[in-house]
C-alpha positions as CSV (number, residue, x, y, z in Angstrom):
1,M,0.2,0.1,-0.2
2,Y,1.3,3.8,-0.5
3,N,0.7,6.3,1.7
4,V,-1.8,9.7,0.1
5,A,-2.0,12.9,1.3
6,I,-4.3,16.3,0.5
7,I,-3.4,19.4,1.2
8,G,-6.6,21.8,0.7
9,A,-9.2,19.2,0.6
10,S,-11.8,21.1,1.8
11,G,-13.0,22.4,-1.4
12,Y,-14.8,19.9,-4.3
13,T,-11.8,19.1,-5.9
14,G,-10.4,17.5,-2.2
15,G,-14.3,15.8,-1.6
16,E,-13.5,14.4,-5.1
17,L,-10.5,12.9,-4.3
18,L,-11.6,11.8,-0.8
19,R,-14.3,9.6,-3.1
20,M,-12.6,8.2,-5.1
21,L,-9.0,7.5,-3.0
22,L,-11.1,5.9,-0.4
23,N,-11.9,3.1,-3.1
24,H,-8.5,2.9,-4.6
25,P,-7.3,-0.4,-3.5
26,E,-3.8,0.1,-3.4
27,V,-3.7,3.5,-1.3
28,E,-4.2,4.4,2.3
29,I,-4.8,8.4,3.2
30,T,-2.6,9.6,6.1
31,D,-3.4,12.8,6.0
32,V,-6.2,15.4,4.5
33,T,-5.3,18.9,6.0
34,S,-7.3,22.3,6.3
35,R,-6.6,25.0,8.9
36,Q,-9.7,26.3,8.6
37,H,-10.8,23.0,10.0
38,D,-8.8,21.4,11.7
39,G,-9.6,18.9,14.3
40,T,-13.2,19.0,11.9
41,P,-14.8,15.5,10.9
42,V,-14.3,15.2,7.1
43,H,-18.5,14.7,6.5
44,K,-18.7,17.8,8.5
45,V,-17.6,19.4,5.2
46,H,-17.8,16.7,2.5
47,P,-21.5,15.2,3.7
48,H,-21.1,12.0,1.4
49,I,-17.7,11.0,3.1
50,R,-19.4,9.3,6.4
51,D,-17.8,6.9,7.8
52,S,-14.3,6.9,6.8
53,G,-12.8,7.8,10.1
54,L,-11.1,10.4,8.7
55,E,-10.8,14.5,10.3
56,F,-9.2,17.5,8.8
57,V,-5.6,18.0,10.5
58,S,-3.4,21.1,10.5
59,K,0.2,20.4,9.6
60,E,3.1,21.3,7.9
61,P,3.7,20.5,4.0
62,D,7.0,18.4,5.0
63,E,5.5,16.9,8.3
64,L,3.3,14.6,6.3
65,D,4.0,10.6,6.0
66,A,2.8,10.6,1.9
67,D,4.4,8.9,-0.4
68,V,2.8,11.4,-3.0
69,V,0.8,14.4,-1.8
70,F,-1.9,16.1,-3.5
71,T,-2.0,20.2,-3.2
72,A,-5.5,20.7,-3.7
73,T,-4.4,24.4,-3.0
74,P,-5.4,27.8,-5.1
75,H,-3.1,29.5,-7.1
76,G,0.0,31.3,-5.6
77,A,-0.9,28.7,-2.5
78,S,0.9,25.9,-4.2
79,M,4.4,27.5,-5.0
80,K,5.0,27.8,-1.5
81,I,4.7,25.1,-0.1
82,V,5.6,22.6,-2.9
83,P,9.5,23.1,-2.8
84,S,9.5,22.2,1.2
85,I,7.4,18.8,0.0
86,L,9.7,17.7,-2.5
87,E,12.9,18.3,0.0
88,T,11.3,15.4,1.7
89,G,11.6,12.8,-1.4
90,T,8.2,12.9,-1.7
91,K,6.0,13.4,-4.8
92,V,3.4,15.9,-5.7
93,V,0.6,15.7,-8.0
94,D,-1.0,19.8,-8.2
95,L,-4.0,20.8,-8.8
96,S,-3.4,24.6,-8.8
97,G,-2.1,26.6,-11.9
98,D,1.5,27.1,-10.7
99,Y,3.4,24.8,-12.2
100,R,2.3,24.2,-15.7
101,Y,3.8,26.7,-17.4
102,R,6.9,26.2,-19.0
103,D,7.7,29.6,-19.5
104,N,6.7,31.3,-15.7
105,E,6.9,35.0,-17.2
106,V,3.8,33.2,-19.4
107,Y,2.0,32.6,-15.5
108,E,3.0,35.9,-14.2
109,K,1.3,37.8,-17.0
110,W,-2.0,35.5,-17.2
111,Y,-2.0,35.5,-13.3
112,G,-1.3,38.6,-12.3
113,M,1.4,37.3,-9.6
114,E,5.4,36.8,-9.6
115,H,6.3,33.2,-9.8
116,T,8.2,32.7,-6.6
117,D,9.2,29.1,-7.5
118,K,12.4,29.5,-10.0
119,E,13.8,25.7,-9.2
120,N,10.8,23.5,-9.6
121,K,9.4,22.5,-12.6
122,G,6.4,20.1,-13.3
123,V,5.3,17.4,-16.0
124,F,2.1,18.9,-17.6
125,G,0.1,16.3,-16.1
126,L,-2.2,14.6,-19.4
127,P,-1.5,11.3,-19.5
128,E,-2.3,11.4,-23.2
129,L,0.3,13.4,-24.1
130,Y,3.2,13.0,-21.7
131,R,2.8,9.8,-20.0
132,D,6.4,9.0,-20.4
133,E,7.3,12.6,-18.8
134,I,4.8,11.7,-15.9
135,K,6.6,8.7,-15.3
136,K,9.8,10.0,-14.1
137,A,8.4,13.2,-12.7
138,K,8.9,14.6,-9.0
139,L,5.9,16.8,-9.5
140,V,3.3,16.5,-11.6
141,A,1.2,19.8,-12.7
142,N,-2.7,18.9,-13.3
143,P,-3.9,20.1,-16.2
144,G,-7.4,22.9,-15.8
145,C,-10.8,21.4,-16.5
146,F,-11.0,23.5,-19.8
147,P,-7.5,22.9,-21.2
148,T,-8.4,18.9,-20.3
149,G,-11.3,18.8,-23.1
150,A,-10.1,21.4,-25.2
151,I,-6.8,19.9,-25.8
152,L,-7.9,16.2,-26.0
153,S,-10.3,17.1,-28.5
154,S,-8.1,19.1,-31.1
155,Y,-4.6,17.7,-30.5
156,P,-4.6,15.3,-33.4
157,L,-5.5,18.1,-35.8
158,V,-2.4,19.5,-34.3
159,K,-0.5,16.8,-34.4
160,N,-0.8,15.6,-38.0
161,N,-0.3,19.7,-39.1
162,L,-4.0,19.8,-40.6
163,V,-5.3,23.5,-39.3
164,E,-4.3,26.8,-39.2
165,R,-6.6,27.5,-36.7
166,I,-8.7,26.2,-33.7
167,V,-11.4,28.5,-32.1
168,L,-12.8,26.8,-28.8
169,D,-16.1,27.7,-27.6
170,S,-16.8,25.6,-23.8
171,K,-19.9,25.2,-21.5
172,S,-19.0,24.3,-18.1
173,G,-20.9,23.8,-15.0
174,V,-21.1,26.2,-12.0
175,S,-18.9,23.4,-10.0
176,G,-16.1,24.4,-11.7
177,A,-16.3,27.5,-10.0
178,G,-15.2,25.9,-6.8
179,I,-17.4,25.8,-3.4
180,N,-17.5,29.6,-2.0
181,A,-20.3,31.2,-3.8
182,S,-20.6,34.1,-5.1
183,A,-23.1,36.5,-7.1
184,T,-22.2,35.0,-10.3
185,T,-23.0,31.2,-9.1
186,H,-26.4,32.4,-7.0
187,Y,-29.3,30.5,-8.1
188,P,-30.9,33.0,-9.4
189,N,-28.4,34.9,-11.6
190,I,-27.7,30.9,-13.2
191,A,-30.6,29.4,-13.3
192,D,-32.4,29.5,-16.4
193,N,-29.5,31.3,-17.9
194,I,-26.1,31.2,-20.1
195,N,-23.3,33.4,-18.9
196,P,-20.7,34.1,-21.6
197,Y,-17.2,35.4,-19.1
198,K,-13.9,36.5,-20.0
199,I,-14.8,36.2,-23.4
200,S,-11.4,37.2,-24.6
201,S,-9.1,37.0,-21.9
202,H,-9.6,33.4,-19.3
203,R,-6.2,32.5,-18.1
204,H,-7.1,28.3,-19.5
205,M,-6.6,30.2,-23.2
206,S,-2.7,30.7,-22.6
207,E,-2.7,27.1,-21.5
208,I,-4.6,25.5,-24.0
209,Q,-2.3,27.8,-26.2
210,Q,0.9,26.2,-24.7
211,E,0.1,22.8,-25.4
212,L,-1.2,23.6,-28.9
213,H,1.5,25.4,-30.0
214,G,-0.8,28.3,-30.3
215,F,1.7,30.6,-29.6
216,E,3.8,29.5,-33.0
217,D,1.9,27.7,-35.0
218,V,-1.5,27.3,-34.4
219,K,-3.6,30.1,-33.8
220,V,-5.4,29.3,-31.0
221,S,-9.3,31.4,-29.6
222,F,-11.5,30.3,-26.4
223,T,-14.5,31.3,-24.8
224,P,-15.8,29.8,-21.6
225,H,-19.5,29.8,-20.9
226,L,-21.5,29.5,-17.6
227,V,-24.2,27.1,-17.7
228,P,-27.3,26.0,-14.7
229,V,-25.6,22.8,-14.6
230,I,-23.9,21.2,-11.7
231,R,-21.1,19.2,-13.3
232,G,-19.7,18.8,-16.7
233,I,-17.8,20.5,-19.7
234,Q,-18.6,20.4,-22.8
235,T,-16.4,21.9,-25.9
236,T,-17.1,22.5,-29.3
237,S,-14.0,23.2,-31.7
238,H,-14.4,25.0,-34.5
239,S,-11.0,24.0,-36.7
240,F,-10.0,25.5,-40.4
241,L,-8.4,22.8,-42.7
242,I,-5.1,24.2,-44.1
243,E,-5.8,21.1,-47.4
244,D,-8.9,19.1,-47.6
245,I,-9.5,16.1,-45.8
246,T,-12.5,13.2,-46.1
247,T,-14.7,12.9,-42.7
248,D,-13.3,9.2,-43.1
249,E,-9.3,10.3,-42.9
250,L,-10.4,12.4,-40.3
251,R,-11.8,9.7,-38.4
252,K,-8.7,7.7,-38.8
253,Y,-6.8,10.2,-37.1
254,Y,-8.3,10.4,-33.7
255,E,-8.5,6.5,-33.8
256,K,-4.9,6.2,-34.5
257,E,-4.0,8.6,-32.0
258,Y,-6.3,7.4,-28.9
259,K,-6.6,3.9,-29.9
260,N,-4.7,2.5,-27.1
261,E,-6.2,5.1,-24.9
262,Y,-8.6,4.0,-21.9
263,F,-9.8,6.8,-20.7
264,I,-10.7,8.4,-24.4
265,K,-14.0,7.2,-26.1
266,L,-14.5,7.9,-29.6
267,M,-18.3,8.5,-30.6
268,D,-20.0,6.6,-33.3
269,E,-21.4,8.1,-36.1
270,G,-24.3,10.4,-35.7
271,E,-23.5,10.5,-31.5
272,I,-22.8,13.6,-29.5
273,P,-20.7,13.5,-26.1
274,H,-23.5,14.0,-23.6
275,L,-22.9,15.5,-20.1
276,S,-24.8,13.1,-18.2
277,S,-22.1,10.4,-19.8
278,V,-19.1,11.3,-18.1
279,R,-20.9,12.7,-15.3
280,G,-18.4,10.9,-12.0
281,S,-16.8,9.4,-14.3
282,N,-12.6,9.9,-15.5
283,F,-14.0,9.4,-19.7
284,V,-13.2,11.9,-21.9
285,H,-16.0,11.1,-24.9
286,I,-15.1,13.1,-28.4
287,G,-17.6,13.4,-31.1
288,G,-19.1,15.1,-34.1
289,F,-16.4,14.3,-36.9
290,E,-17.9,16.6,-39.3
291,I,-16.5,18.6,-42.0
292,D,-18.6,21.5,-43.4
293,E,-18.8,23.1,-46.7
294,T,-16.1,25.8,-45.9
295,G,-13.4,23.3,-44.6
296,R,-14.3,24.0,-40.6
297,V,-14.1,20.6,-38.8
298,I,-16.7,20.2,-35.7
299,M,-15.4,17.9,-32.6
300,L,-16.5,18.2,-29.1
301,S,-15.6,16.6,-26.3
302,A,-17.5,16.0,-22.8
303,I,-15.5,15.4,-19.4
304,D,-16.5,15.9,-15.8
305,N,-14.9,19.0,-14.8
306,L,-14.3,17.7,-10.9
307,V,-13.1,14.3,-12.1
308,K,-11.3,14.2,-15.5
309,G,-11.4,17.8,-15.2
310,A,-9.4,17.2,-12.1
311,S,-9.5,14.9,-9.1
312,G,-9.8,12.0,-11.5
313,Q,-6.9,13.1,-13.2
314,A,-4.6,13.4,-10.6
315,I,-5.5,10.2,-9.7
316,Q,-4.6,8.9,-13.1
317,N,-1.5,10.8,-12.6
318,M,-0.4,9.1,-9.2
319,N,-0.9,5.9,-10.4
320,I,1.4,6.6,-13.3
321,L,4.3,7.8,-10.7
322,L,3.5,4.9,-8.6
323,G,4.4,2.7,-11.3
324,L,0.1,1.3,-11.2
325,D,-2.1,0.4,-13.6
326,E,-3.5,4.1,-14.6
327,S,-6.8,3.2,-14.4
328,T,-6.4,1.6,-11.1
329,G,-9.6,3.1,-9.2
330,L,-11.1,4.8,-12.1
331,K,-12.8,2.7,-13.7
332,H,-16.2,3.7,-13.1
333,F,-18.5,4.9,-15.9
334,G,-20.7,7.8,-15.6
335,L,-23.5,9.0,-14.1
336,H,-26.5,8.5,-16.5
337,P,-28.8,9.7,-16.2
């Protein structure tokens, strides 16, 4: 058995880590930290996690007894604690944005703060692209929720130099805004409504651009929308072809790229990815595979923003770090309806 700990486990991603790790056959949760809730049973914050015997503790990061530590902490907080964890020899999966960028100046531009950890670099934790690098890593930077679905729906097009421009339109459930309520997520403001926000300046655009080579080769645009559902992100990718291909050729590129990927499911002709099909699961459903008369490729992806978009992918990365089958503890299907 491997020991794991979670720092900052009182949010939605912390609750999801607990839910899935408690059913993981190869790990034991040794510490669940929260200064605010020190000494409080976990189920008082996460009511679905009952009779686990776990309670929140307040410990310094270098006091944790673990083979892997998950840092489910806000942007800016992770960079202050990750170095001391790594010094103990413990591996880290960070769920914030602090270590996702190869260039700290890009982080500083989009997050509006100085990156204080100049020594440690994270491997971008998208296993479908960087599995070999993750295996050797000490620090894995779990991707953002929007970038996960957006990148995976477009990557085969970019890898094979098929497109020159990608326009991404994403619809996200309210849980993506986090556990703390705000005017934006207040029920009367979100129900029966669709709210575009940060329509040309969402920080996840830079993450998507980094991975799809958008700073150099492919122009990438991204607009998020908040929709009145709890979980899930559906992304529609509009990509403009450099040269003509058929829909059959298009599908073959995706089949070749993802044929060995357990968590990626390609939809049959005429099928559309639905949020309810992936809800609660670590699967990515990708469909569409259509090309219109202007040479626009339409691809769609659906993920659960709290699972493949956050905690499930973090556990997938943990499995790779520990040399386990990466699907261990994550094979459950979605909650439909």
